[in-house]
N, C-alpha and C positions, 0 to 999 in steps of 0.2 A: 746291484744296479737296476736290475729288472723291477724290483720292488719299488725303488725310488722313482723310476719313470712312471710306473703305474700310479703311484701316489700323486705325482705332479700332474698327470693327465686327469686324474679324478678331481684334483683341486681346481685346475683350470676350467674343467667342465662345470663344476659347481659354481665357481666364481662367475662364469659367463652367464649361467642361469640366474644367479643372484643379481648381477648387474642389469640383465634384461628385465628382471622383475622390478628393480628400482626404477629403471627408465620408464617402464610401463606405468607404474603408479604415479611417478612424477608427471608424466604426460597427461594422465587422467586427471590429476589434481589441477594441473594448469588449465586443462580444457574446462573443468568444472568452474574454475575461477573466472575463465573468460565468459562462460555462459551465465554466471550469476548476475542478477540484477542489483541495482543500488538499493540500500535500505530505505524503506518508506519513513515518513515523518514520525509515526507512532513509535518506531524503533530507534529513532535518533534523538528526539527531543528530551531534554532533561526534566524529569519529574522531581519535585521537591522531596527531600528525604523525610520520611515519616508520613508521606502522602497516603491517603486512604486507598482502598482496593481499586484496582482498575475497573473501568466501566464495563459492564457486560452488554455487548452489542449483538442484536439479533436482527433477522430480516424475515419478512413474510414471503420473500421472493426466492430465497435459497438458504440452505443450511451451511454452516461453517465448513469451508473446504469443498463445497458442492459446486455444481455447474450452474452458470448463469444462463437463463433462457434467452433465445434470440430476441425476444421482444424488448429486452433491456439493453440491446446493442445496436450498432449501426446497421446490422444485417436484419433488423426487425423494426420495431416501433420507436426505438431510441428513447424509451421512457426510463426515468430514474426508478430504482427499486425502493420499496418501503423499508424503513429502518426504525428500530426502537432501541433504547438503551436504559440502563438503570440510572436512577437519580444521582447527580453529582454531589460531592461533599458540601458541608456547610461553607458558605462563602461563594458558591457558584452563582455568577451573574449572567452567564450566557454559555452557549455551546457553539462549537464550530465543527464542521464536517468536511473532510477531504476524501476524495476517491482517487487512488493512485495506482498506476500499473508499474510494478517493479520491472517487469519484462526481462530482457536479456541485452547484454552488451551496451548498456547505457550509463551515462554519468549521473543523470537525475531521473527520477520517476516521471512518467507521463501523467499529467493531471487531467482527470475526467470530470471533476466536480469540486467546486469551492463554494461553501455556504457558511455564513458566520452570523453572529448576533442573533442566533436562535434563542428565544426567551428561556430563562432558567426554569420556567414552569412547564416547558415543553420537553418531552422525552421520546418523541417519535416524529417521523416524517412519513406521510403517505406516499404511495408510489405515484409516478407521473407528476412530479412537481413542475409547475410552469417555468419557462425560462425567462422569468422577469427579474430585474435587478433587485426589487424589493417585494417581498411576499406579504400576504395579508396579516400574518402574525408578527410582522416587523423584521423578520430575518432577511438577510441580504445575500445575494449571490455574486461571486466574482467570476473571473474569466477562466475558461478551461484551456486546454492545449491549442485549440483552434482560435483562441482570442475572443470567443463568444461567451456571453453570460449564460450560466446554468450548466446543466448536466449534458455530457455527450458520452454516448456508450462506447464500449470497446469495439475495436476492429483490428485485431492482431493479424499478422501475415498468415496466409493459408497454411494450415498444418501446425502452427505454433500455439502452444497452450501458455497463456499468461495468467498470473495471479493478480486479482484486483482487490486492493485493500480499501475497505470503507471504514474510515477512522473518525472517531468522535472524541472531541476534547472539551473538558469542562474548564471554563475560564473564570477568573475572579474579577473580570471586568467586561465591558462591551468594547468593541473595537471601533475606533473613530476613523473609518475609512470610506472613501468614495468607491462604491461598487464598480463604477466604470473603469477605475484604475486598479482594482484589487485583483491581481493575479496571485498565484500560489505564493511566490516569494514575499510579496507585500503582506499577505495575511500571516505567513510564518514569522516574519520580522515583528509584526504587531503583537503576535501571540507570546513572544519571548517573555519569560518571567511572569506570565499570567496563567500558565497551565497548572491546574490543580491535580488533574489526573486524566487518563485517556483510556480508550479501548478500541478494538477493531474487530471486524469480521471479514473473512477473505472468501471471494468467489473465484472460480477458474472459468476461463473461456478459451475455446480453441478456434482459431481463424478458419474461415471457409474460402 
């Protein structure tokens, strides 16, 4: 009997630890799910099967996964960073660029930049693009999260580090859109079935 009681006591103790561990990891997984942000467009949009390699996107302002300087945010000069990308596949007629903050606890990303109808002969954007609806090279800019045309830099809550995805899409057409009405969703809808391939570079920024 003594041996039986000892065995049961050990079993209950082990089970309690196991259940506690299960509860801990379940809570951690739930918390992680709660903190995870929504997938940005480059991770959601369907790329045709057999599509060429993704575009390689680089920036003169930051390395992939690196920190964004204040001058590219609302805490600084609020200027757009320079971007460059590899040439799109045969049939590319234009490029579009989106800058999105996946953030945390959101249904949709926060949009910091919408620029489209970038000529197919262009594979880079200099820093500090003016906030004009139509640029000199014919590219057009849509509305950001504030409803204004052009780039608006990050400004996450103090202490929070957010990832900012600068995404480039090679399209097989130009988009027939009015920049004054072209927000993220309008551009995304117009891009459907026209994306040949895409690429992105991610910068991090911590709120002050």
